[in-house]
VOVOFI-100743 format. One record per residue: z, y negated, x negated of N, C-alpha, C in turn; residue number from 1; residue in one letter. Coordinates in pm, whole numbers, padded with zeros to 5 digits. Atoms other than C-alpha are relative to their C-alpha. Layout:
! residues N
+--------+--------+--------+--------+--------+--------+--------+--------+--------+-----+---------+
:    n.Z :    n.Y :    n.X :   ca.Z :   ca.Y :   ca.X :    c.Z :    c.Y :    c.X : num : residuo :
+--------+--------+--------+--------+--------+--------+--------+--------+--------+-----+---------+
:      Z :      Y :      X :      Z :      Y :      X :      Z :      Y :      X : NUM :       A :
...
+--------+--------+--------+--------+--------+--------+--------+--------+--------+-----+---------+
! end
This chain:
! residues 207
+--------+--------+--------+--------+--------+--------+--------+--------+--------+-----+---------+
:    n.Z :    n.Y :    n.X :   ca.Z :   ca.Y :   ca.X :    c.Z :    c.Y :    c.X : num : residuo :
+--------+--------+--------+--------+--------+--------+--------+--------+--------+-----+---------+
:  00000 :  00121 : -00085 :  00000 :  00000 :  00000 :  00000 : -00125 : -00088 :   1 :       M :
:  00009 :  00126 :  00075 : -00093 : -00346 : -00126 :  00091 : -00104 :  00066 :   2 :       T :
: -00095 :  00099 : -00050 :  00185 : -00603 : -00089 : -00066 : -00137 :  00006 :   3 :       L :
:  00057 :  00134 : -00017 :  00067 : -00938 :  00050 :  00104 : -00103 : -00041 :   4 :       A :
: -00097 :  00092 :  00059 :  00243 : -01199 : -00163 : -00036 : -00146 :  00024 :   5 :       L :
:  00011 :  00145 :  00008 :  00299 : -01570 : -00125 :  00091 : -00045 : -00113 :   6 :       G :
: -00079 :  00045 :  00115 :  00423 : -01752 : -00435 :  00027 : -00149 :  00013 :   7 :       V :
: -00039 :  00140 : -00005 :  00615 : -02080 : -00431 :  00033 : -00047 : -00141 :   8 :       L :
: -00019 :  00052 :  00135 :  00608 : -02290 : -00749 :  00027 : -00150 :  00002 :   9 :       I :
: -00016 :  00145 :  00018 :  00705 : -02633 : -00876 : -00052 : -00046 : -00135 :  10 :       S :
:  00034 :  00039 :  00137 :  00590 : -02624 : -01238 : -00118 :  00073 : -00059 :  11 :       G :
:  00113 : -00052 :  00078 :  00376 : -02457 : -01502 : -00054 :  00133 :  00048 :  12 :       R :
:  00049 : -00123 : -00059 :  00356 : -02122 : -01326 : -00011 :  00118 : -00094 :  13 :       G :
:  00011 : -00112 :  00095 :  00421 : -01884 : -01616 :  00035 :  00133 :  00066 :  14 :       S :
: -00032 : -00125 : -00071 :  00586 : -01625 : -01390 : -00110 :  00035 :  00101 :  15 :       N :
:  00115 : -00025 : -00086 :  00297 : -01665 : -01145 : -00109 :  00071 : -00079 :  16 :       L :
:  00103 : -00062 :  00083 :  00057 : -01581 : -01428 :  00038 :  00144 : -00035 :  17 :       V :
: -00046 : -00136 :  00030 :  00270 : -01278 : -01520 : -00024 :  00092 :  00119 :  18 :       A :
:  00025 : -00078 : -00121 :  00245 : -01158 : -01160 : -00149 :  00029 :  00015 :  19 :       I :
:  00145 : -00019 : -00013 : -00133 : -01212 : -01151 : -00053 :  00095 : -00107 :  20 :       L :
:  00042 : -00091 :  00108 : -00173 : -01036 : -01487 :  00035 :  00145 :  00036 :  21 :       D :
: -00042 : -00135 : -00037 :  00024 : -00736 : -01360 : -00089 :  00059 :  00109 :  22 :       A :
:  00093 : -00045 : -00106 : -00197 : -00717 : -01051 : -00133 :  00041 : -00061 :  23 :       I :
:  00129 : -00027 :  00064 : -00510 : -00733 : -01267 :  00006 :  00128 : -00085 :  24 :       Q :
: -00016 : -00117 :  00085 : -00374 : -00463 : -01500 :  00031 :  00127 :  00078 :  25 :       Q :
: -00025 : -00117 : -00084 : -00294 : -00233 : -01208 :  00143 :  00049 : -00001 :  26 :       G :
: -00141 : -00041 :  00001 :  00082 : -00222 : -01264 :  00078 : -00059 :  00118 :  27 :       T :
: -00061 :  00057 : -00120 :  00157 : -00423 : -00948 : -00098 :  00011 :  00115 :  28 :       L :
:  00086 : -00020 : -00117 :  00010 : -00314 : -00615 :  00022 : -00114 :  00099 :  29 :       N :
: -00020 :  00118 : -00084 : -00006 : -00660 : -00462 : -00124 : -00089 : -00007 :  30 :       A :
:  00104 :  00102 : -00001 : -00240 : -00944 : -00374 :  00066 : -00133 :  00034 :  31 :       A :
: -00055 :  00133 : -00028 : -00140 : -01311 : -00395 : -00092 : -00070 :  00099 :  32 :       V :
:  00081 :  00059 : -00108 : -00263 : -01461 : -00068 : -00006 : -00152 : -00009 :  33 :       K :
: -00003 :  00146 :  00010 : -00158 : -01821 : -00136 :  00112 : -00040 : -00095 :  34 :       V :
: -00101 :  00061 :  00085 :  00032 : -02031 : -00389 :  00030 : -00138 :  00058 :  35 :       V :
: -00042 :  00127 : -00061 :  00230 : -02321 : -00242 :  00092 : -00073 : -00096 :  36 :       V :
: -00084 :  00081 :  00087 :  00385 : -02606 : -00439 :  00046 : -00126 :  00069 :  37 :       S :
: -00053 :  00127 : -00048 :  00604 : -02903 : -00357 : -00033 : -00114 : -00097 :  38 :       N :
:  00038 :  00099 :  00101 :  00462 : -03082 : -00665 : -00152 :  00002 : -00019 :  39 :       K :
:  00146 :  00008 :  00015 :  00102 : -03204 : -00680 : -00043 :  00027 : -00143 :  40 :       A :
:  00033 : -00014 :  00142 :  00114 : -03194 : -01062 :  00038 :  00136 : -00058 :  41 :       T :
: -00041 : -00132 :  00050 :  00239 : -02834 : -01087 : -00117 :  00068 : -00069 :  42 :       A :
:  00107 : -00063 :  00077 :  00035 : -02669 : -01360 : -00043 :  00134 :  00057 :  43 :       G :
:  00033 : -00129 : -00058 :  00050 : -02338 : -01177 : -00107 : -00006 :  00107 :  44 :       G :
:  00104 :  00014 : -00102 : -00177 : -02472 : -00902 : -00138 :  00017 : -00062 :  45 :       L :
:  00130 : -00010 :  00066 : -00468 : -02510 : -01143 : -00022 :  00141 : -00055 :  46 :       E :
:  00013 : -00137 :  00052 : -00398 : -02172 : -01304 : -00038 :  00097 :  00112 :  47 :       L :
:  00033 : -00085 : -00114 : -00411 : -02010 : -00960 : -00144 : -00022 :  00045 :  48 :       A :
:  00138 :  00032 : -00040 : -00734 : -02190 : -00871 : -00101 :  00066 : -00093 :  49 :       K :
:  00089 : -00061 :  00098 : -00893 : -02064 : -01192 : -00021 :  00149 :  00024 :  50 :       Q :
:  00010 : -00143 : -00029 : -00828 : -01710 : -01070 : -00046 :  00025 :  00144 :  51 :       R :
:  00053 : -00015 : -00135 : -00968 : -01775 : -00725 :  00105 :  00016 :  00108 :  52 :       G :
: -00108 : -00009 : -00096 : -00631 : -01789 : -00552 :  00008 : -00130 :  00080 :  53 :       I :
: -00012 :  00120 : -00084 : -00594 : -02027 : -00259 :  00133 : -00070 : -00029 :  54 :       Q :
: -00120 :  00078 :  00030 : -00347 : -02307 : -00331 :  00019 : -00111 :  00102 :  55 :       T :
: -00034 :  00109 : -00092 : -00167 : -02564 : -00117 :  00111 : -00084 : -00062 :  56 :       V :
: -00107 :  00093 :  00032 :  00028 : -02872 : -00220 :  00052 : -00056 :  00131 :  57 :       F :
: -00062 :  00051 : -00122 :  00267 : -02954 :  00061 :  00102 : -00106 : -00041 :  58 :       L :
: -00079 :  00114 :  00047 :  00418 : -03298 :  00009 :  00128 : -00016 :  00082 :  59 :       D :
: -00125 :  00020 : -00074 :  00787 : -03323 :  00103 :  00012 : -00139 :  00062 :  60 :       P :
: -00007 :  00137 : -00052 :  00740 : -03697 :  00156 : -00060 : -00012 :  00139 :  61 :       K :
:  00063 :  00004 : -00132 :  00528 : -03621 :  00462 :  00099 :  00032 :  00112 :  62 :       A :
: -00101 : -00039 : -00098 :  00846 : -03500 :  00634 :  00119 : -00095 :  00000 :  63 :       F :
: -00110 :  00094 :  00018 :  01057 : -03806 :  00554 :  00056 : -00053 :  00132 :  64 :       A :
: -00044 :  00055 : -00127 :  01075 : -03917 :  00918 :  00066 :  00104 :  00090 :  65 :       K :
: -00062 : -00106 : -00080 :  01201 : -03582 :  01046 :  00153 : -00013 : -00006 :  66 :       E :
: -00146 :  00008 : -00004 :  01567 : -03562 :  01151 :  00060 :  00087 : -00109 :  67 :       I :
: -00043 : -00088 :  00108 :  01620 : -03266 :  00921 : -00122 :  00028 : -00088 :  68 :       N :
:  00121 : -00005 :  00082 :  01360 : -03316 :  00649 : -00019 :  00136 : -00067 :  69 :       Q :
:  00011 : -00124 :  00078 :  01437 : -03003 :  00448 : -00039 :  00118 :  00087 :  70 :       R :
:  00034 : -00111 : -00089 :  01425 : -02765 :  00742 : -00141 : -00016 :  00056 :  71 :       E :
:  00135 :  00024 : -00050 :  01110 : -02926 :  00879 : -00104 :  00038 : -00105 :  72 :       A :
:  00090 : -00037 :  00111 :  00946 : -02886 :  00540 : -00010 :  00152 : -00012 :  73 :       Y :
:  00001 : -00145 :  00017 :  01049 : -02522 :  00515 : -00067 :  00071 :  00116 :  74 :       D :
:  00071 : -00058 : -00115 :  00922 : -02446 :  00865 : -00150 : -00011 : -00021 :  75 :       L :
:  00142 :  00018 :  00029 :  00586 : -02587 :  00757 : -00046 :  00097 : -00108 :  76 :       A :
:  00031 : -00098 :  00105 :  00593 : -02372 :  00442 : -00011 :  00139 :  00062 :  77 :       V :
:  00001 : -00131 : -00065 :  00677 : -02069 :  00653 : -00124 :  00023 :  00084 :  78 :       G :
:  00121 : -00011 : -00082 :  00390 : -02138 :  00890 : -00122 :  00024 : -00088 :  79 :       K :
:  00110 : -00020 :  00095 :  00150 : -02166 :  00596 : -00005 :  00144 : -00050 :  80 :       L :
: -00008 : -00136 :  00052 :  00268 : -01837 :  00453 : -00042 :  00102 :  00105 :  81 :       L :
:  00035 : -00093 : -00108 :  00238 : -01661 :  00787 : -00149 : -00006 :  00032 :  82 :       Q :
:  00143 :  00014 : -00027 : -00111 : -01801 :  00842 : -00086 :  00074 : -00102 :  83 :       E :
:  00073 : -00072 :  00105 : -00216 : -01640 :  00515 :  00037 :  00148 : -00005 :  84 :       H :
: -00031 : -00142 : -00008 : -00072 : -01303 :  00614 :  00099 :  00048 : -00104 :  85 :       G :
: -00096 : -00035 :  00104 :  00209 : -01310 :  00360 :  00112 :  00088 :  00055 :  86 :       V :
: -00109 : -00091 : -00037 :  00461 : -01023 :  00379 :  00125 : -00024 : -00083 :  87 :       E :
: -00112 :  00019 :  00093 :  00678 : -01105 :  00078 : -00020 : -00131 : -00074 :  88 :       C :
:  00007 :  00130 :  00067 :  00760 : -01440 : -00084 :  00071 :  00009 : -00134 :  89 :       V :
: -00059 :  00003 :  00134 :  00821 : -01479 : -00458 :  00018 : -00146 : -00042 :  90 :       A :
: -00026 :  00133 :  00055 :  00988 : -01797 : -00584 : -00017 :  00011 : -00151 :  91 :       L :
:  00032 : -00009 :  00144 :  00852 : -01860 : -00933 :  00010 : -00140 : -00060 :  92 :       A :
: -00021 :  00136 :  00048 :  01005 : -02174 : -01079 : -00009 : -00102 :  00111 :  93 :       G :
:  00003 :  00089 : -00117 :  01042 : -02327 : -00733 :  00130 : -00079 :  00002 :  94 :       Y :
: -00119 :  00083 :  00023 :  01279 : -02620 : -00773 :  00049 : -00070 :  00127 :  95 :       M :
: -00060 :  00049 : -00124 :  01389 : -02665 : -00413 :  00095 :  00107 :  00052 :  96 :       R :
: -00089 : -00094 : -00065 :  01685 : -02506 : -00241 : -00061 :  00037 :  00135 :  97 :       I :
:  00066 : -00046 : -00123 :  01535 : -02296 :  00037 :  00103 :  00003 :  00114 :  98 :       V :
: -00090 :  00007 : -00115 :  01689 : -02352 :  00380 : -00009 :  00128 :  00084 :  99 :       T :
:  00004 : -00116 : -00089 :  01776 : -02087 :  00640 : -00126 :  00006 :  00086 : 100 :       P :
:  00121 :  00003 : -00082 :  01468 : -02199 :  00836 : -00110 :  00087 : -00059 : 101 :       A :
:  00101 : -00082 :  00066 :  01245 : -02029 :  00580 :  00053 :  00139 : -00032 : 102 :       L :
: -00059 : -00130 :  00036 :  01481 : -01753 :  00470 : -00005 :  00097 :  00117 : 103 :       I :
: -00004 : -00088 : -00118 :  01508 : -01616 :  00823 : -00137 :  00052 :  00038 : 104 :       R :
:  00136 : -00048 : -00028 :  01130 : -01587 :  00851 : -00037 :  00117 : -00091 : 105 :       L :
:  00032 : -00106 :  00096 :  01125 : -01357 :  00547 :  00130 :  00067 : -00049 : 106 :       F :
: -00129 : -00060 :  00031 :  01467 : -01193 :  00562 : -00019 :  00130 : -00077 : 107 :       L :
:  00012 : -00115 :  00091 :  01500 : -00938 :  00279 : -00142 :  00018 : -00051 : 108 :       S :
:  00138 : -00004 :  00050 :  01139 : -01020 :  00191 : -00030 : -00121 : -00088 : 109 :       K :
:  00016 :  00115 :  00088 :  01198 : -01325 : -00029 :  00085 :  00022 : -00124 : 110 :       M :
: -00070 : -00028 :  00125 :  01289 : -01288 : -00395 : -00013 : -00118 : -00097 : 111 :       V :
: -00001 :  00106 :  00100 :  01368 : -01516 : -00687 :  00037 :  00060 : -00135 : 112 :       N :
: -00043 : -00041 :  00133 :  01409 : -01483 : -01062 :  00081 : -00114 : -00060 : 113 :       I :
: -00094 :  00100 :  00052 :  01696 : -01660 : -01237 :  00032 :  00033 : -00145 : 114 :       H :
: -00020 : -00026 :  00143 :  01753 : -01703 : -01613 :  00145 :  00018 : -00044 : 115 :       P :
: -00134 : -00041 :  00044 :  02100 : -01550 : -01636 :  00026 :  00138 :  00059 : 116 :       S :
: -00045 : -00126 : -00059 :  02277 : -01224 : -01565 :  00096 : -00034 :  00113 : 117 :       L :
: -00082 :  00033 : -00116 :  02398 : -01311 : -01218 :  00104 :  00109 :  00023 : 118 :       L :
: -00036 :  00129 : -00060 :  02656 : -01367 : -01083 :  00043 : -00107 : -00100 : 119 :       P :
: -00034 :  00103 :  00098 :  02718 : -01553 : -01411 : -00106 : -00111 :  00001 : 120 :       A :
:  00084 :  00118 :  00021 :  02575 : -01904 : -01440 : -00112 : -00019 :  00103 : 121 :       F :
:  00100 :  00033 : -00102 :  02401 : -01968 : -01108 : -00040 : -00147 : -00009 : 122 :       P :
:  00041 :  00140 : -00007 :  02219 : -02293 : -01036 : -00082 : -00045 : -00119 : 123 :       G :
:  00083 :  00059 :  00104 :  02054 : -02528 : -01281 :  00059 :  00020 : -00140 : 124 :       L :
: -00040 : -00003 :  00142 :  02064 : -02512 : -01663 :  00081 :  00124 : -00034 : 125 :       D :
: -00074 : -00124 :  00024 :  02176 : -02149 : -01675 :  00010 :  00031 : -00149 : 126 :       A :
: -00002 : -00029 :  00143 :  02080 : -02116 : -02042 :  00101 : -00089 : -00072 : 127 :       Q :
: -00097 :  00092 :  00060 :  02282 : -02423 : -02136 :  00143 :  00043 :  00036 : 128 :       R :
: -00132 : -00047 : -00042 :  02576 : -02292 : -01934 :  00044 :  00119 : -00086 : 129 :       Q :
: -00034 : -00120 :  00079 :  02562 : -01961 : -02124 :  00041 : -00038 : -00141 : 130 :       A :
: -00031 :  00041 :  00136 :  02560 : -02132 : -02462 :  00133 : -00076 : -00006 : 131 :       L :
: -00123 :  00079 :  00000 :  02839 : -02373 : -02370 :  00124 :  00087 :  00024 : 132 :       E :
: -00112 : -00091 : -00025 :  03056 : -02082 : -02254 :  00020 :  00098 : -00115 : 133 :       H :
: -00015 : -00088 :  00115 :  03002 : -01897 : -02580 : -00023 :  00147 :  00031 : 134 :       G :
:  00027 : -00139 : -00035 :  02880 : -01582 : -02407 : -00091 :  00064 : -00105 : 135 :       T :
:  00076 : -00071 :  00103 :  02724 : -01319 : -02633 : -00130 :  00058 :  00052 : 136 :       K :
:  00119 : -00059 : -00062 :  02467 : -01186 : -02388 : -00038 : -00082 :  00123 : 137 :       V :
:  00050 :  00062 : -00123 :  02252 : -01360 : -02129 : -00116 :  00087 :  00049 : 138 :       S :
:  00112 : -00079 : -00048 :  01929 : -01254 : -01963 : -00061 : -00059 :  00125 : 139 :       G :
:  00062 :  00047 : -00124 :  01751 : -01273 : -01630 :  00024 :  00102 :  00111 : 140 :       C :
: -00028 : -00081 : -00119 :  01796 : -01140 : -01278 : -00104 : -00028 :  00108 : 141 :       S :
:  00081 :  00014 : -00121 :  01561 : -01078 : -00987 :  00090 :  00034 :  00117 : 142 :       V :
: -00092 : -00020 : -00113 :  01747 : -01111 : -00658 : -00064 : -00044 :  00130 : 143 :       H :
:  00042 :  00046 : -00131 :  01692 : -01146 : -00288 :  00052 : -00141 :  00024 : 144 :       F :
: -00041 :  00137 : -00033 :  01710 : -01502 : -00157 :  00082 :  00002 :  00129 : 145 :       V :
: -00086 :  00014 : -00117 :  01998 : -01569 :  00080 :  00039 : -00147 :  00011 : 146 :       T :
: -00033 :  00140 : -00025 :  02156 : -01887 :  00212 :  00089 : -00061 : -00107 : 147 :       E :
: -00076 :  00050 :  00112 :  02386 : -01917 : -00090 : -00087 : -00006 : -00124 : 148 :       G :
:  00086 :  00018 :  00118 :  02225 : -02046 : -00411 :  00027 :  00111 : -00102 : 149 :       V :
: -00007 : -00109 :  00098 :  02155 : -01749 : -00642 :  00108 :  00101 :  00033 : 150 :       D :
: -00106 : -00091 : -00043 :  02395 : -01536 : -00437 : -00053 :  00130 :  00061 : 151 :       E :
:  00057 : -00118 : -00064 :  02154 : -01275 : -00301 :  00018 :  00127 : -00081 : 152 :       G :
: -00018 : -00129 :  00066 :  02169 : -00905 : -00382 : -00094 :  00013 : -00119 : 153 :       Q :
:  00075 : -00011 :  00125 :  02053 : -00829 : -00736 : -00086 :  00126 :  00003 : 154 :       I :
:  00093 : -00113 :  00001 :  01744 : -00608 : -00758 : -00003 :  00065 : -00138 : 155 :       I :
:  00002 : -00052 :  00136 :  01719 : -00570 : -01135 :  00028 : -00113 : -00099 : 156 :       C :
: -00037 :  00097 :  00103 :  01827 : -00741 : -01457 : -00048 :  00046 : -00136 : 157 :       Q :
:  00035 : -00029 :  00139 :  01733 : -00761 : -01823 :  00088 : -00084 : -00090 : 158 :       K :
: -00091 :  00071 :  00089 :  01979 : -00852 : -02097 : -00074 : -00056 : -00121 : 159 :       A :
:  00051 :  00064 :  00122 :  01900 : -01087 : -02387 :  00121 : -00039 : -00085 : 160 :       V :
: -00112 :  00031 :  00090 :  02138 : -01105 : -02683 : -00013 : -00142 : -00052 : 161 :       V :
: -00001 :  00136 :  00054 :  02236 : -01458 : -02782 :  00022 :  00007 : -00150 : 162 :       I :
: -00003 : -00005 :  00145 :  02174 : -01512 : -03151 :  00072 : -00121 : -00059 : 163 :       Q :
: -00063 :  00111 :  00072 :  02361 : -01727 : -03402 : -00101 : -00113 : -00017 : 164 :       E :
:  00090 :  00114 :  00014 :  02210 : -02075 : -03396 : -00096 : -00020 :  00115 : 165 :       G :
:  00088 :  00018 : -00116 :  02037 : -02033 : -03061 :  00017 : -00139 :  00060 : 166 :       D :
:  00000 :  00124 : -00077 :  01943 : -02353 : -02880 : -00041 :  00033 :  00142 : 167 :       T :
:  00046 : -00021 : -00137 :  01867 : -02395 : -02512 : -00147 :  00041 :  00000 : 168 :       V :
:  00144 : -00028 :  00004 :  01498 : -02390 : -02604 : -00030 :  00140 : -00051 : 169 :       E :
:  00030 : -00132 :  00057 :  01506 : -02078 : -02820 :  00049 :  00112 :  00093 : 170 :       S :
: -00050 : -00100 : -00093 :  01722 : -01884 : -02574 : -00089 :  00008 :  00124 : 171 :       L :
:  00086 :  00004 : -00119 :  01507 : -01997 : -02281 : -00131 :  00073 : -00025 : 172 :       S :
:  00128 : -00064 :  00033 :  01192 : -01878 : -02458 :  00013 :  00152 :  00000 : 173 :       A :
: -00018 : -00146 :  00006 :  01331 : -01528 : -02520 :  00030 :  00058 :  00138 : 174 :       R :
: -00025 : -00046 : -00137 :  01462 : -01499 : -02165 : -00129 :  00001 :  00080 : 175 :       I :
:  00125 :  00009 : -00075 :  01126 : -01610 : -02029 : -00092 :  00119 : -00029 : 176 :       L :
:  00080 : -00118 :  00035 :  00953 : -01327 : -02216 :  00042 :  00120 :  00085 : 177 :       E :
: -00051 : -00111 : -00080 :  01176 : -01081 : -02032 : -00027 : -00021 :  00150 : 178 :       Q :
:  00032 :  00031 : -00140 :  01122 : -01258 : -01698 : -00140 :  00048 :  00034 : 179 :       E :
:  00140 : -00035 : -00024 :  00749 : -01197 : -01733 : -00021 :  00149 :  00016 : 180 :       H :
:  00006 : -00145 : -00019 :  00813 : -00823 : -01752 :  00077 :  00044 :  00124 : 181 :       Q :
: -00091 : -00043 : -00106 :  01098 : -00798 : -01503 : -00050 : -00033 :  00140 : 182 :       L :
:  00038 :  00044 : -00135 :  00952 : -00994 : -01211 : -00108 :  00090 :  00060 : 183 :       Y :
:  00100 : -00090 : -00058 :  00634 : -00787 : -01164 :  00057 :  00140 :  00029 : 184 :       P :
: -00061 : -00132 : -00021 :  00843 : -00470 : -01200 :  00078 :  00003 :  00131 : 185 :       Q :
: -00078 :  00008 : -00124 :  01079 : -00579 : -00921 : -00091 : -00006 :  00122 : 186 :       A :
:  00094 :  00011 : -00112 :  00786 : -00671 : -00698 : -00071 :  00133 :  00024 : 187 :       L :
:  00060 : -00131 : -00017 :  00631 : -00330 : -00763 :  00094 :  00095 :  00073 : 188 :       Q :
: -00098 : -00080 : -00075 :  00952 : -00164 : -00644 : -00010 : -00033 :  00149 : 189 :       F :
:  00012 :  00042 : -00139 :  00915 : -00368 : -00325 : -00130 :  00051 :  00061 : 190 :       M :
:  00130 : -00047 : -00049 :  00547 : -00279 : -00290 :  00003 :  00149 :  00031 : 191 :       A :
: -00012 : -00145 : -00018 :  00639 :  00089 : -00319 :  00103 :  00038 :  00105 : 192 :       Q :
: -00102 : -00028 : -00099 :  00912 :  00057 : -00057 :  00121 :  00072 : -00057 : 193 :       G :
: -00106 : -00073 :  00069 :  01171 :  00172 : -00309 :  00134 : -00072 : -00001 : 194 :       R :
: -00125 :  00076 :  00002 :  01439 : -00091 : -00246 :  00081 :  00026 :  00127 : 195 :       L :
: -00090 : -00024 : -00113 :  01733 :  00001 : -00024 :  00127 : -00082 : -00020 : 196 :       K :
: -00117 :  00088 :  00010 :  02001 : -00261 :  00038 :  00118 :  00063 :  00072 : 197 :       V :
: -00124 : -00053 : -00056 :  02352 : -00130 :  00093 :  00112 : -00099 : -00030 : 198 :       E :
: -00100 :  00105 :  00023 :  02586 : -00427 :  00132 : -00046 : -00091 : -00113 : 199 :       G :
:  00035 :  00083 :  00115 :  02588 : -00610 : -00201 : -00091 :  00073 : -00099 : 200 :       R :
:  00071 : -00081 :  00098 :  02408 : -00327 : -00379 : -00144 :  00028 :  00044 : 201 :       T :
:  00139 : -00040 : -00024 :  02033 : -00270 : -00407 : -00026 :  00129 : -00078 : 202 :       V :
:  00034 : -00127 :  00062 :  01943 :  00092 : -00477 : -00151 :  00008 : -00017 : 203 :       R :
:  00142 : -00021 :  00026 :  01606 :  00165 : -00638 : -00027 :  00149 :  00014 : 204 :       I :
:  00026 : -00140 : -00032 :  01483 :  00489 : -00486 : -00104 :  00058 : -00093 : 205 :       L :
:  00099 : -00069 :  00081 :  01285 :  00745 : -00681 : -00135 : -00002 :  00072 : 206 :       Q :
:  00135 :  00005 : -00061 :  00910 :  00720 : -00625 : -00048 :  00140 :  00036 : 207 :       S :
+--------+--------+--------+--------+--------+--------+--------+--------+--------+-----+---------+
! end
C-alpha cells in the first residue's frame, strides 16, 4: 500500500528531501501529494517543485481578521490536505504550533521529528538545551503530534553522542544526519501498518 503523504514545512526542507529520496530509492512506500508552507521563502518549496511535487504557500496573514487566527489557518491547511487526498501528515521543520483543529482531522496520522531524545528538551533550541545541561547523549525522535508540544507518543529514536567541544552547529549537523535516516524509516512503519499505540507506548509490529 502506498501512503499518501502531505508535508508541512517552514524552511530549507532537508527532511522533505530525505523523504523524497527514500521514496525514489524504494525504501518508503509513499507518495507526497502536496507540500504546504507558512513561509513564502521556504527553500523546501522550490526543492519540491523541482521534483514535480505540488506546493502551496498559505499565508497566515490572510487569516488576521479571524476571531481565532491560528485555528482558522489550520482548518484551511486541513482542507488543503484533504483536497489532495492526504492520509498522513509529516511535519518537517514546520515552525508553527499545530492547533487541535488540524490535529483532530489527522488523529494518529500526523507525525513530527524533533532534535532530541524526547521527553528531554522539548520545544525550541533542543540542541542548545542539551549542551547547556551537560548531557552526554542527545539525538532525535519521531513522534505522533498531539495537543501538547512534543508530547506525543514516541515512534522511534536515534541517539547521538555529544563530543568534547561540540557547538550547537556541530551537534545539530550530526543529529540532522540521523533525522534523514530515521524519519523515512518511521513513515515506512506507518505505510506498512506496523504501528500499534498502547497508551504512551508505540509498538512496532513485525512485518
